[in-house]
C-alpha positions as CSV (number, residue, x, y, z in Angstrom):
1,X,-8.2,62.0,-36.8
2,X,-9.2,59.6,-33.5
3,X,-9.4,56.9,-35.6
4,X,-6.3,56.9,-37.3
5,X,-4.4,57.5,-33.9
6,X,-6.4,54.6,-32.4
7,X,-4.8,52.1,-35.2
8,X,-1.6,53.3,-35.0
9,X,-1.5,53.1,-31.9
10,X,-2.6,49.6,-31.6
11,X,0.4,48.5,-34.5
12,X,3.0,50.2,-32.0
13,X,1.4,48.7,-29.1
14,X,3.8,45.9,-27.0
15,X,4.3,42.5,-28.5
16,X,0.8,40.7,-27.4
17,X,-0.9,42.0,-29.9
18,X,1.8,40.8,-32.3
19,X,1.9,37.6,-30.8
20,X,-1.1,36.5,-30.8
21,X,-1.7,37.6,-34.3
22,X,1.4,35.7,-35.3
23,X,-0.2,32.7,-33.4
24,X,-3.5,33.0,-34.9
25,X,-1.8,32.9,-38.3
26,X,0.4,30.0,-37.3
27,X,-2.3,28.0,-35.8
28,X,-4.3,28.3,-39.3
29,X,-1.6,27.2,-41.3
30,X,-0.7,24.2,-39.2
31,X,-4.7,23.3,-39.1
32,X,-5.5,23.6,-42.4
33,X,-4.5,20.0,-43.7
34,X,-6.1,18.3,-40.4
35,X,-9.0,20.9,-41.2
36,X,-9.5,19.2,-44.4
37,X,-8.9,15.7,-44.2
38,X,-8.5,13.8,-40.8
39,X,-6.4,10.8,-40.8
40,X,-8.1,7.5,-41.6
41,X,-7.8,4.4,-39.6
42,X,-8.0,1.5,-41.5
43,X,-8.8,-2.4,-40.9
44,X,-6.5,-5.0,-40.8
45,X,-6.5,-7.2,-44.0
46,X,-4.5,-9.6,-43.7
47,X,-5.4,-12.9,-42.1
48,X,-5.6,-12.3,-38.6
49,X,-5.5,-16.3,-37.4
50,X,-2.2,-16.3,-39.4
51,X,-0.7,-13.3,-38.1
52,X,-2.0,-12.9,-34.7
53,X,-2.9,-16.3,-33.6
54,X,-3.2,-15.8,-30.1
55,X,-5.4,-13.2,-30.8
56,X,-7.5,-14.9,-33.0
57,X,-7.8,-18.0,-30.9
58,X,-8.5,-16.3,-27.3
59,X,-10.1,-13.1,-28.5
60,X,-11.4,-12.9,-32.1
61,X,-12.7,-16.2,-32.6
62,X,-14.4,-16.3,-28.7
63,X,-18.1,-16.3,-28.4
64,X,-18.2,-15.1,-24.8
65,X,-20.6,-13.0,-23.6
66,X,-19.3,-9.4,-22.3
67,X,-15.5,-10.2,-24.0
68,X,-13.2,-13.0,-23.9
69,X,-10.9,-14.7,-21.5
70,X,-7.9,-17.0,-21.2
71,X,-7.6,-18.7,-17.4
72,X,-4.6,-21.0,-17.4
73,X,-5.3,-24.5,-17.0
74,X,-3.4,-24.6,-13.7
75,X,-5.5,-22.1,-12.3
76,X,-8.9,-23.9,-12.7
77,X,-11.0,-26.8,-11.0
78,X,-11.8,-29.8,-13.2
79,X,-15.2,-29.9,-11.2
80,X,-15.7,-26.1,-11.7
81,X,-18.6,-25.2,-14.2
82,X,-17.3,-22.9,-17.2
83,X,-17.6,-19.2,-17.0
84,X,-20.9,-18.1,-19.2
85,X,-19.6,-14.7,-19.4
86,X,-16.7,-12.1,-18.6
87,X,-17.6,-11.6,-14.8
88,X,-18.0,-15.3,-14.3
89,X,-14.4,-15.6,-15.6
90,X,-13.0,-12.5,-13.9
91,X,-14.6,-13.8,-10.7
92,X,-13.0,-16.9,-11.0
93,X,-9.5,-15.8,-11.9
94,X,-9.6,-13.0,-9.3
95,X,-10.4,-15.5,-6.7
96,X,-7.9,-18.4,-7.8
97,X,-5.3,-16.0,-8.0
98,X,-5.4,-14.5,-4.7
99,X,-5.8,-17.9,-3.2
100,X,-1.6,-18.8,-4.2
101,X,0.8,-16.4,-3.7
102,X,2.8,-17.7,-7.0
103,X,0.1,-16.1,-9.0
104,X,0.7,-12.7,-7.2
105,X,3.1,-10.1,-8.6
106,X,6.2,-10.4,-6.7
107,X,6.5,-8.3,-3.7
108,X,2.6,-7.4,-3.7
109,X,-0.8,-8.6,-3.0
110,X,-1.5,-7.6,-7.0
111,X,-3.0,-10.5,-8.9
112,X,-1.4,-11.5,-11.9
113,X,-4.4,-11.0,-14.0
114,X,-4.3,-8.8,-17.3
115,X,-7.2,-6.2,-18.1
116,X,-7.6,-4.9,-21.8
117,X,-10.4,-3.2,-23.5
118,X,-12.0,-2.2,-26.5
119,X,-15.6,-1.7,-28.1
120,X,-15.8,-5.4,-29.5
121,X,-13.8,-8.4,-30.1
122,X,-13.7,-8.1,-34.0
123,X,-9.9,-7.9,-34.3
124,X,-10.5,-7.1,-37.9
125,X,-11.9,-3.9,-37.5
126,X,-9.2,-2.8,-34.6
127,X,-6.5,-0.4,-36.0
128,X,-3.6,-2.4,-37.3
129,X,-1.0,-0.7,-35.2
130,X,-1.9,-2.5,-32.3
131,X,-2.2,-5.9,-33.3
132,X,1.3,-7.0,-32.3
133,X,1.4,-4.8,-29.1
134,X,-2.0,-7.0,-27.9
135,X,-0.1,-10.5,-29.3
136,X,2.7,-9.4,-27.0
137,X,0.1,-9.3,-24.0
138,X,-1.4,-12.7,-24.7
139,X,2.1,-14.3,-25.2
140,X,3.4,-13.1,-22.0
141,X,0.0,-14.5,-20.4
142,X,0.5,-17.8,-22.0
143,X,4.0,-18.8,-22.7
144,X,5.5,-19.7,-19.9
145,X,9.1,-19.4,-21.4
146,X,8.5,-15.3,-20.7
147,X,7.3,-15.8,-17.0
148,X,4.6,-17.5,-14.7
149,X,1.0,-17.7,-16.5
150,X,-1.2,-14.9,-16.1
151,X,-5.4,-14.9,-16.7
152,X,-6.4,-12.6,-19.7
153,X,-9.5,-10.7,-20.0
154,X,-10.4,-8.6,-22.7
155,X,-13.5,-6.4,-21.9
156,X,-15.9,-5.3,-24.7
157,X,-18.4,-2.6,-24.2
158,X,-20.9,-4.8,-23.1
159,X,-18.8,-6.6,-20.3
160,X,-17.8,-3.0,-19.2
161,X,-21.1,-1.8,-18.4
162,X,-22.3,-5.2,-17.0
163,X,-19.2,-4.4,-14.5
164,X,-20.9,-1.0,-13.2
165,X,-24.2,-2.6,-13.3
166,X,-23.3,-5.2,-11.3
167,X,-21.3,-3.5,-8.7
168,X,-21.6,0.0,-8.8
169,X,-25.4,0.3,-9.8
170,X,-26.1,3.5,-8.5
171,X,-23.3,5.2,-10.4
172,X,-24.9,3.3,-13.9
173,X,-27.2,6.5,-14.9
174,X,-24.0,9.0,-14.8
175,X,-22.3,6.1,-16.7
176,X,-24.9,5.8,-19.4
177,X,-25.7,9.4,-20.0
178,X,-22.8,11.8,-18.4
179,X,-19.5,10.2,-19.6
180,X,-18.1,10.3,-22.9
181,X,-16.7,7.1,-24.1
182,X,-13.4,7.5,-23.5
183,X,-14.4,8.3,-19.7
184,X,-16.5,5.2,-19.6
185,X,-13.1,3.0,-20.6
186,X,-10.9,5.4,-17.6
187,X,-13.4,4.7,-15.1
188,X,-13.9,1.4,-15.9
189,X,-10.2,0.3,-15.8
190,X,-10.4,2.0,-12.1
191,X,-13.3,-0.3,-11.3
192,X,-12.0,-3.6,-12.3
193,X,-8.8,-3.7,-10.6
194,X,-11.2,-2.2,-7.5
195,X,-13.5,-5.5,-7.7
196,X,-10.8,-7.9,-9.0
197,X,-7.4,-6.4,-8.8
198,X,-4.8,-6.8,-11.5
199,X,-2.7,-5.3,-14.3
200,X,-4.3,-3.0,-16.6
201,X,-2.7,-1.8,-20.1
202,X,-4.5,-0.2,-22.9
203,X,-4.0,-1.5,-26.3
204,X,-1.7,0.4,-27.5
205,X,0.6,-0.7,-25.0
206,X,3.7,-2.7,-26.1
207,X,4.9,-4.8,-23.1
208,X,9.0,-4.3,-22.9
209,X,9.4,-6.8,-19.5
210,X,6.6,-9.1,-18.3
211,X,4.7,-8.3,-15.4
212,X,6.2,-10.5,-12.7
213,X,9.2,-8.4,-13.2
214,X,7.8,-5.0,-12.6
215,X,8.7,-5.2,-8.8
216,X,12.1,-6.0,-7.4
217,X,13.7,-5.6,-4.2
218,X,15.6,-2.4,-4.9
219,X,12.0,-0.6,-6.1
220,X,10.9,-1.0,-2.3
221,X,14.5,0.6,-0.9
222,X,14.1,3.2,1.7
223,X,14.6,6.9,0.3
224,X,14.5,10.4,1.8
225,X,12.5,13.5,0.8
226,X,15.5,15.8,1.0
227,X,13.3,18.5,1.6
228,X,11.1,17.3,4.7
229,X,13.8,14.6,6.0
230,X,10.8,12.2,6.1
231,X,11.8,8.7,5.3
232,X,10.1,6.0,3.1
233,X,9.9,2.6,1.6
234,X,10.7,-0.7,3.4
235,X,11.6,-0.3,6.9
236,X,11.7,-3.8,8.6
237,X,15.5,-4.5,9.1
238,X,14.3,-7.6,11.0
239,X,13.1,-9.2,8.3
240,X,14.7,-10.0,4.8
241,X,12.7,-8.5,2.3
242,X,11.8,-11.7,-0.7
243,X,9.0,-12.2,-2.9
244,X,7.1,-13.3,-0.4
245,X,7.2,-10.2,1.4
246,X,3.9,-8.2,0.6
247,X,4.4,-4.7,0.2
248,X,2.7,-3.0,-2.7
249,X,-0.6,-2.7,-2.8
250,X,-0.9,-0.2,-5.7
251,X,1.5,0.5,-8.6
252,X,2.1,3.7,-10.6
253,X,3.9,5.2,-12.9
254,X,5.0,8.6,-14.1
255,X,3.9,10.0,-17.3
256,X,5.1,13.7,-16.4
257,X,8.0,14.5,-14.3
258,X,8.7,18.6,-14.7
259,X,10.5,21.0,-12.2
260,X,7.8,22.1,-9.9
261,X,9.0,25.7,-9.6
262,X,9.0,26.4,-13.6
263,X,6.0,26.7,-16.5
264,X,7.3,23.2,-17.8
265,X,4.7,21.4,-17.1
266,X,1.2,23.4,-17.8
267,X,3.1,24.5,-21.2
268,X,3.0,21.0,-22.2
269,X,-0.2,20.7,-21.2
270,X,0.0,18.4,-18.0
271,X,-2.1,19.5,-15.1
272,X,0.5,18.3,-12.4
273,X,4.4,18.7,-12.5
274,X,4.4,15.3,-11.3
275,X,1.6,13.7,-13.1
276,X,0.3,10.0,-13.1
277,X,-0.4,7.8,-16.0
278,X,-3.1,5.7,-16.7
279,X,-2.5,3.8,-19.6
280,X,-0.7,1.2,-17.3
281,X,-0.8,0.3,-13.8
282,X,-1.7,-2.3,-11.1
283,X,-3.9,-2.7,-8.0
284,X,-4.7,-5.4,-5.4
285,X,-8.5,-5.6,-4.9
286,X,-10.6,-2.3,-2.7
287,X,-7.4,0.1,-2.7
288,X,-8.4,3.2,-0.6
289,X,-7.1,5.5,-3.6
290,X,-9.6,4.0,-5.7
291,X,-12.5,4.8,-3.6
292,X,-11.4,8.5,-3.4
293,X,-11.5,8.8,-7.3
294,X,-14.8,7.7,-7.6
295,X,-15.8,10.0,-4.4
296,X,-14.4,12.9,-6.2
297,X,-16.0,11.7,-9.4
298,X,-19.3,11.3,-7.8
299,X,-19.0,14.6,-6.8
300,X,-18.2,16.5,-9.4
301,X,-20.9,15.0,-11.4
302,X,-23.5,15.0,-8.7
303,X,-22.5,18.9,-8.3
304,X,-22.6,20.6,-11.8
305,X,-24.1,18.5,-14.3
306,X,-24.0,21.2,-17.1
307,X,-20.4,21.4,-16.2
308,X,-19.8,17.6,-16.3
309,X,-21.1,17.3,-19.7
310,X,-18.7,19.9,-21.2
311,X,-15.8,18.6,-19.3
312,X,-12.0,17.8,-20.1
313,X,-11.4,13.7,-20.0
314,X,-7.9,14.2,-18.8
315,X,-9.2,16.1,-15.8
316,X,-12.6,14.3,-14.7
317,X,-11.2,11.1,-15.2
318,X,-7.8,10.6,-16.8
319,X,-4.5,11.5,-15.6
320,X,-4.8,14.4,-13.8
321,X,-7.7,12.6,-12.1
322,X,-6.1,9.5,-10.7
323,X,-3.1,12.2,-9.6
324,X,-5.5,14.1,-7.8
325,X,-6.6,11.0,-6.1
326,X,-3.1,9.8,-5.0
327,X,-1.8,12.9,-4.6
328,X,-4.8,13.9,-2.0
329,X,-4.9,10.6,-0.3
330,X,-1.4,10.8,0.3
331,X,-1.3,14.1,1.8
332,X,-4.4,13.6,3.9
333,X,-3.0,9.9,5.4
334,X,1.0,10.1,4.8
335,X,1.8,13.5,5.0
336,X,3.5,13.3,1.6
337,X,5.1,15.9,0.0
338,X,3.9,15.3,-3.8
339,X,6.8,16.6,-6.0
340,X,9.2,14.6,-4.3
341,X,8.5,11.9,-6.6
342,X,10.8,14.0,-9.1
343,X,13.2,12.0,-10.9
344,X,15.1,15.2,-11.9
345,X,17.2,15.1,-9.6
346,X,17.9,11.5,-8.7
347,X,18.1,10.1,-12.1
348,X,14.6,8.3,-11.6
349,X,14.4,6.1,-9.0
350,X,10.9,4.2,-8.0
351,X,9.5,5.3,-4.5
352,X,7.6,3.2,-2.4
353,X,5.5,5.2,-0.2
354,X,3.1,3.2,2.5
355,X,1.6,0.2,0.3
356,X,2.0,2.6,-2.8
357,X,4.8,2.0,-5.5
358,X,5.0,4.8,-8.0
359,X,7.6,3.6,-10.8
360,X,10.2,7.0,-12.6
361,X,8.7,8.0,-15.8
362,X,11.1,5.3,-17.9
363,X,9.1,2.8,-16.4
364,X,6.0,3.0,-18.4
365,X,7.1,6.0,-20.7
366,X,10.4,5.4,-21.9
367,X,11.7,7.4,-24.9
368,X,10.9,5.9,-28.5
369,X,11.7,8.3,-30.9
370,X,13.8,11.6,-31.1
371,X,12.8,12.8,-27.2
372,X,15.5,11.1,-25.0
373,X,15.9,13.1,-22.3
374,X,12.5,14.9,-22.3
375,X,11.5,15.0,-18.8
376,X,14.1,12.7,-17.7
377,X,12.7,9.8,-20.2
378,X,15.3,7.1,-21.1
379,X,14.6,4.8,-23.8
380,X,13.0,1.9,-24.7
381,X,16.2,-0.5,-23.8
382,X,16.9,1.4,-20.5
383,X,16.5,-1.8,-17.7
384,X,13.6,0.8,-16.2
385,X,11.4,0.0,-19.1
386,X,8.7,-1.6,-18.6
387,X,6.3,-1.0,-21.2
388,X,5.9,1.8,-23.8
389,X,2.9,3.6,-24.6
390,X,2.3,4.4,-28.3
391,X,-0.3,6.9,-28.0
392,X,-2.5,6.3,-31.0
393,X,-5.4,8.5,-29.3
394,X,-7.7,6.4,-31.1
395,X,-10.2,8.3,-28.8
396,X,-9.6,11.6,-29.9
397,X,-11.2,13.9,-32.6
398,X,-9.9,16.9,-33.9
399,X,-10.9,20.2,-31.8
400,X,-10.0,23.6,-33.1
401,X,-10.2,25.5,-29.6
402,X,-8.1,22.6,-27.9
403,X,-5.1,22.7,-30.9
404,X,-5.3,26.5,-30.4
405,X,-4.6,26.1,-26.8
406,X,-2.0,23.5,-26.9
407,X,0.1,25.8,-29.6
408,X,-0.9,28.9,-27.7
409,X,0.3,27.1,-24.1
410,X,3.5,25.7,-25.8
411,X,4.5,28.4,-28.0
412,X,4.1,31.5,-26.0
413,X,2.9,30.6,-22.2
414,X,-0.6,31.8,-22.6
415,X,-4.2,30.1,-22.5
416,X,-3.2,27.7,-19.4
417,X,-6.3,27.3,-18.9
418,X,-7.9,26.3,-22.2
419,X,-9.4,22.9,-22.9
420,X,-6.6,20.3,-23.3
421,X,-8.6,17.8,-25.2
422,X,-12.2,17.0,-26.6
423,X,-13.0,13.5,-26.2
């Protein structure tokens, strides 16, 4: 009698059990085809030389150690020894770019050096979707019809590790033994801009505007936090802002922009209502926020190695980590209110705080499908769009608990602290 009553009472309990049952059934149905057969990324079967001549010439056919590089002819001295490896090339172009203002992004101290990375230079083994996007980056670097020349550095796994070994040797053991491959890429992009400066872009980012046009006079204009009354932006009324006025040393874009008073951000698997992207950014060498990022990472991996081995890459080294470093530094040094970055009320506008320019969500995360308007995202054709991230997610693999948590958060508003992804 007691057993029957217990079973009956469970069936009549409030919706929590029904919701969890429905969730489980929905998840099994949705994930079954994925669990049976994961998508296969096929290599490019065409002619790299014919279809993507710049990739062929400057990456695929390169015999450089640690990667490949393009150095604009005007940046080199005929008497200077040619670089033997990617670190040599990076040192040469960084020194050259920082010595001439026309080799910097306007209104900034950020050198016009593009950094990209992948395991290997063998472009015929890459996901074929990314080939036209990499070709665009090279075209922008080389073809002066699109804008000023840029140096282009392609770092393979050997080159990435050589950077850590040369400049962050005390971190090398952690890099080798604790970090997942995707986390090594995350850390590398931060450190390459720390030591050489430049523009980083994932291979699955499609360039819309030449980086030399990413910062304009209006992007540095003064603005006011309506809640605190604090003013930010370029304030010097006695000096007319022109492209020789260097006010930006770090450039980020938003990947998420949600109402901080709602649960929308974590239901979409973001850590912060206003979260930065790191599939693309730009920096002058040795910005203090980069130091804050590395201090956070060193502390995390040192204090709890077991947890570090099983951490969420998005939080430890990815977008949430760069957001934490930037947010905490700006709060500590400027007294900045982080959620004032939102473009929900002002339509999305760039915001300069100290020497950090944070672009609205459309800049690096415009809509390229049916999700126009989500988080204020405008289409790729909008003038604010600088590049588009296509999110091929080549570093991800199917993870049952991660997918369960994603569906649980989005549909039911539960499972907030479940893992986001497993790299």
